[in-house]
GUDRENFI-916297 format. One record per residue (C-alpha): x, y negated, z negated; residue number from 1; residue in one letter. Coordinates in steps of 0.5 Angstrom, whole numbers, plus 500, padded with zeros to 3 digits. Example, Ala and Ser with C-alpha at 12.3 -4.5 7.8 and 13.67 -1.06 7.14 Angstrom:
BEGIN
east north up num residu
525 509 484 1 A
527 502 486 2 S
This chain:
BEGIN
east north up num residu
725 455 156 1 M
719 454 152 2 P
719 457 145 3 T
712 457 143 4 K
707 463 146 5 I
700 464 144 6 M
699 470 140 7 L
693 474 137 8 P
691 470 131 9 N
692 477 127 10 F
699 478 129 11 V
701 471 127 12 Y
697 471 120 13 Q
701 478 119 14 A
708 474 120 15 V
706 468 116 16 K
704 473 110 17 T
710 476 110 18 L
714 470 111 19 Q
710 466 105 20 E
713 471 100 21 K
720 470 102 22 G
721 476 107 23 Y
724 475 114 24 A
718 477 120 25 A
719 478 127 26 W
714 480 133 27 V
718 485 137 28 V
718 490 143 29 G
715 491 149 30 G
709 486 148 31 A
714 480 149 32 L
717 483 155 33 R
711 484 158 34 D
709 476 156 35 Y
715 474 160 36 W
713 479 166 37 L
707 475 166 38 G
703 482 164 39 L
698 482 158 40 E
701 485 152 41 A
698 492 150 42 K
701 493 143 43 D
704 488 138 44 W
709 490 133 45 D
712 487 127 46 I
719 488 124 47 A
721 485 117 48 T
726 486 112 49 N
721 487 107 50 A
721 495 104 51 F
715 499 106 52 P
712 499 099 53 E
713 491 099 54 E
709 491 105 55 V
703 495 102 56 M
702 490 097 57 S
701 484 101 58 L
696 487 105 59 F
689 489 103 60 E
688 494 108 61 R
695 498 109 62 A
696 505 111 63 I
702 509 110 64 P
703 512 117 65 T
710 513 116 66 G
713 511 110 67 L
719 515 111 68 K
721 511 117 69 F
719 504 114 70 G
712 504 118 71 T
706 501 115 72 V
699 500 119 73 T
695 494 116 74 V
688 492 118 75 M
687 485 120 76 I
681 482 123 77 E
679 489 125 78 G
686 490 129 79 H
691 495 127 80 A
698 493 127 81 L
704 496 125 82 E
709 493 121 83 I
716 496 120 84 T
722 495 116 85 T
729 493 119 86 F
733 500 119 87 R
739 504 121 88 Q
738 511 123 89 E
743 516 123 90 K
744 524 125 91 D
738 525 129 92 Y
735 532 129 93 T
733 536 135 94 L
726 534 134 95 K
728 527 135 96 R
727 525 128 97 K
733 521 124 98 P
736 525 119 99 G
738 519 115 100 Q
734 512 115 101 V
737 506 111 102 N
733 500 110 103 F
736 493 108 104 G
739 492 114 105 V
739 485 118 106 S
735 484 125 107 L
741 485 129 108 E
743 491 126 109 E
736 494 127 110 D
736 492 134 111 F
742 497 135 112 K
737 503 135 113 R
732 500 140 114 R
732 504 147 115 D
732 499 152 116 F
735 492 152 117 T
728 489 155 118 V
725 491 149 119 N
730 488 144 120 A
727 482 144 121 L
724 478 138 122 A
720 472 136 123 Y
718 468 130 124 D
712 465 131 125 P
712 460 125 126 V
719 457 127 127 A
718 458 134 128 Q
724 462 135 129 K
727 467 140 130 W
732 472 139 131 Y
735 475 145 132 D
741 478 144 133 P
742 481 151 134 Y
740 475 155 135 Q
734 479 158 136 V
729 473 158 137 I
732 469 164 138 P
732 475 168 139 K
725 477 166 140 L
723 470 168 141 K
725 471 175 142 C
721 477 175 143 K
727 481 175 144 L
727 487 170 145 L
734 491 169 146 E
733 498 166 147 I
739 499 161 148 K
739 502 155 149 A
742 499 149 150 V
749 501 147 151 G
751 508 149 152 N
746 511 154 153 P
748 518 152 154 I
747 517 145 155 E
740 513 146 156 R
737 519 150 157 F
740 524 145 158 E
736 520 139 159 E
730 521 143 160 D
730 524 150 161 P
723 522 152 162 L
726 515 153 163 R
729 518 160 164 M
721 518 162 165 L
720 511 158 166 R
725 508 163 167 A
720 510 169 168 F
715 507 165 169 Y
719 501 165 170 L
719 501 172 171 M
712 502 173 172 S
710 496 168 173 R
715 492 173 174 A
711 494 179 175 G
705 491 176 176 A
707 484 178 177 V
712 486 183 178 G
718 485 179 179 A
725 487 182 180 K
728 493 179 181 I
735 494 177 182 Y
738 500 174 183 W
744 500 170 184 D
749 505 173 185 K
751 508 166 186 A
744 509 164 187 T
742 512 171 188 L
748 517 170 189 K
746 518 163 190 A
739 520 165 191 I
742 525 170 192 S
747 528 165 193 S
742 529 160 194 S
736 532 163 195 L
736 539 159 196 G
734 535 153 197 K
727 533 155 198 I
725 540 154 199 L
726 538 146 200 R
720 534 147 201 V
713 536 146 202 S
709 537 151 203 A
704 532 149 204 E
709 527 149 205 R
711 528 156 206 I
704 529 158 207 R
702 522 155 208 E
708 518 158 209 E
707 522 165 210 L
700 520 165 211 T
702 512 164 212 K
707 512 170 213 I
701 516 174 214 L
696 510 172 215 L
701 505 174 216 G
701 501 181 217 P
707 504 184 218 N
707 512 182 219 P
710 514 188 220 D
716 510 187 221 Q
717 512 180 222 C
716 519 182 223 L
721 519 188 224 R
726 516 183 225 K
725 521 178 226 M
726 526 183 227 Q
733 523 186 228 Q
736 523 179 229 V
733 530 178 230 G
728 529 172 231 L
722 531 176 232 L
725 538 177 233 E
726 539 170 234 V
719 537 168 235 I
715 538 174 236 L
718 543 178 237 P
712 545 182 238 E
712 538 185 239 V
719 537 186 240 S
720 544 190 241 R
716 541 196 242 N
721 536 198 243 Q
724 538 204 244 G
718 542 206 245 V
717 540 213 246 I
709 540 215 247 Q
711 540 223 248 G
706 537 228 249 N
706 530 230 250 Q
700 529 225 251 S
704 530 219 252 Y
710 525 219 253 K
712 526 212 254 L
714 532 208 255 D
710 535 203 256 V
713 532 197 257 F
712 525 201 258 E
705 526 203 259 H
704 528 195 260 I
707 521 193 261 L
703 518 198 262 A
696 521 196 263 V
698 519 189 264 V
699 512 191 265 R
692 512 195 266 E
687 515 190 267 I
684 511 185 268 S
688 510 178 269 P
684 514 174 270 S
687 520 170 271 P
684 526 173 272 H
684 523 180 273 L
692 521 179 274 R
693 528 177 275 W
689 532 182 276 T
693 528 187 277 A
699 530 184 278 L
698 537 184 279 L
693 538 190 280 H
698 541 195 281 D
704 544 190 282 I
703 551 193 283 G
705 549 200 284 K
712 550 199 285 F
710 558 198 286 A
705 558 203 287 C
709 555 209 288 R
709 560 216 289 K
712 558 222 290 E
708 561 228 291 E
711 560 235 292 E
711 552 235 293 K
706 551 229 294 N
707 551 222 295 I
701 553 217 296 H
700 553 210 297 F
695 559 210 298 Y
691 559 203 299 G
695 554 200 300 H
689 551 196 301 E
689 557 192 302 K
696 557 190 303 V
696 550 189 304 S
690 552 184 305 V
694 557 180 306 E
700 553 180 307 L
696 547 178 308 A
693 551 172 309 R
700 553 170 310 L
702 545 170 311 V
696 543 166 312 L
696 549 161 313 E
704 547 160 314 R
702 540 158 315 L
697 542 154 316 K
691 538 157 317 F
684 539 155 318 S
680 545 158 319 R
675 540 160 320 E
680 536 164 321 F
684 542 167 322 R
677 545 169 323 E
675 538 173 324 K
682 537 176 325 V
682 545 178 326 L
675 544 181 327 H
677 538 186 328 L
683 542 188 329 I
680 548 190 330 S
675 544 194 331 H
679 539 197 332 H
679 543 204 333 L
672 542 205 334 F
669 541 212 335 S
663 536 214 336 Y
657 540 215 337 P
652 537 219 338 T
645 540 218 339 T
641 538 212 340 P
641 545 209 341 A
649 545 210 342 G
649 539 206 343 L
645 541 201 344 R
649 548 200 345 R
655 543 200 346 F
652 540 194 347 L
650 546 191 348 R
657 549 192 349 R
661 543 190 350 V
656 540 184 351 G
653 533 185 352 P
657 531 179 353 E
664 532 183 354 A
662 529 190 355 V
664 522 189 356 E
671 525 186 357 D
672 530 192 358 L
670 524 197 359 L
675 520 194 360 E
681 525 194 361 L
679 526 201 362 R
680 519 203 363 R
687 519 199 364 A
689 525 203 365 D
687 522 210 366 I
691 516 208 367 L
696 520 205 368 G
697 523 212 369 T
696 517 216 370 D
695 510 213 371 P
692 508 220 372 Q
687 514 220 373 A
680 513 222 374 D
675 514 216 375 L
669 513 219 376 S
667 520 220 377 P
668 521 212 378 L
664 515 211 379 E
658 518 215 380 E
659 524 211 381 F
658 520 205 382 S
652 517 207 383 Q
649 523 209 384 R
650 526 202 385 L
647 520 199 386 K
641 520 203 387 K
640 528 201 388 I
642 526 193 389 Q
637 521 193 390 Q
631 526 195 391 E
632 529 188 392 S
632 536 191 393 L
634 542 188 394 A
642 543 188 395 F
642 548 182 396 S
639 553 178 397 L
636 548 173 398 K
633 544 178 399 N
628 550 180 400 L
621 550 179 401 A
621 557 175 402 I
627 559 171 403 N
629 566 168 404 G
624 567 163 405 Y
619 567 169 406 D
623 572 173 407 V
623 577 167 408 M
616 576 166 409 E
613 577 173 410 H
618 582 175 411 L
618 586 168 412 N
625 585 167 413 L
630 585 161 414 S
635 580 161 415 P
641 582 166 416 G
644 581 173 417 P
638 582 177 418 A
635 576 174 419 V
641 572 176 420 G
641 575 183 421 K
633 573 183 422 A
634 566 182 423 L
640 565 186 424 N
636 568 192 425 Y
631 563 190 426 L
636 557 190 427 L
638 559 197 428 E
631 559 200 429 K
630 552 197 430 V
637 550 200 431 L
634 552 206 432 E
627 549 205 433 D
626 544 200 434 P
619 545 200 435 S
619 552 197 436 L
621 549 190 437 N
614 549 187 438 T
612 555 182 439 R
607 558 187 440 E
611 558 193 441 A
617 561 189 442 L
613 566 185 443 L
611 569 192 444 G
618 569 194 445 E
620 573 188 446 L
615 578 190 447 K
618 579 197 448 R
625 579 194 449 W
623 584 189 450 A
620 589 194 451 T
627 589 198 452 T
632 589 192 453 H
629 592 186 454 L
629 600 186 455 Q
622 602 186 456 Q
620 607 180 457 K
């Protein structure tokens, strides 16, 4: 096998600096795994026998990001690079922190605490030498990724339960190059017997790992495997319980769970769209009704919104992210208005800024039901919407030719609900007839509204 790989210069220089001072230094971890799979490395890490204080003294810009655990972050050529001392860890706490950290050990001893064998790789770019204790490189070269914990998998998941989710992230990375995935039976069994431990992990860490999995090329396969071992039921029961919920007629060949996975796979890989797809139908399990030979899910979009809200809050997503996802779910059952006024009202209701995302959700929803479905009606609707939007018409109160101050001045009103009612009335008029959006025309409409809706004193 080739021994030399191209590394970023800042990584090579860090290794060289350590070695010139007499220390052992190796590039380690997932970047090397990705190299052999043919993927672009996401992060570079270095392991060394130099103690943290010694690493700090060797680099001009060094940040003590985790001295207790042997980690120093150095800045080289504008890049942040983590350098960690070889260590042995013992007595993990419930917060996944080792109660005892011993430095001064060998690379071989350090590797015994690694999570998965495919991540237990090291490369010395100066000597152009590899360390592959578990013989994973020949498999990776053949596009075969074995998901196998280092040593005892029960112990590895006890040390850090998030590793159970990271196993599925490995599955996602392998999917990016179409690699064949092989699950070590003992590792898979250990996940099934360690499920409850995942609840020790912070919501933020679970959220980030799930998002990485969702953004991969095979999120449906990863989620399906998580369901098979029981992990999905623990972290996303709202999604899991839709397995086996039959949708009924010939148009729906998949149960709700499989339909959700299909939509996740089809939709564009951005975080808010993938999470929207995952949560858009999760209320169906609670809304299923059989009426004669038909099956209905009346009101499922409202239940899905409320369940999705709980999921997003539990995983501590930002308020902005939650609102964006919930807005799309709440509108995902829209119909196609055909008249210009109907199109303008649709834009008013949905918001021009959300239209593109909502159309993408509908596209994925259609293909998630039938991969051979005709998308031309959706495309025609999209073109009509674009034409309406290009006309620079008023779709919201801020686009009206008059504002709340004008309403208060001309009707002698104080701030209050009546002002908002008047503005919404005017907007409805403009949506029906855009030519009314002039100051003169709207003030005339305002007078007519006041005559009908304001009590005469």
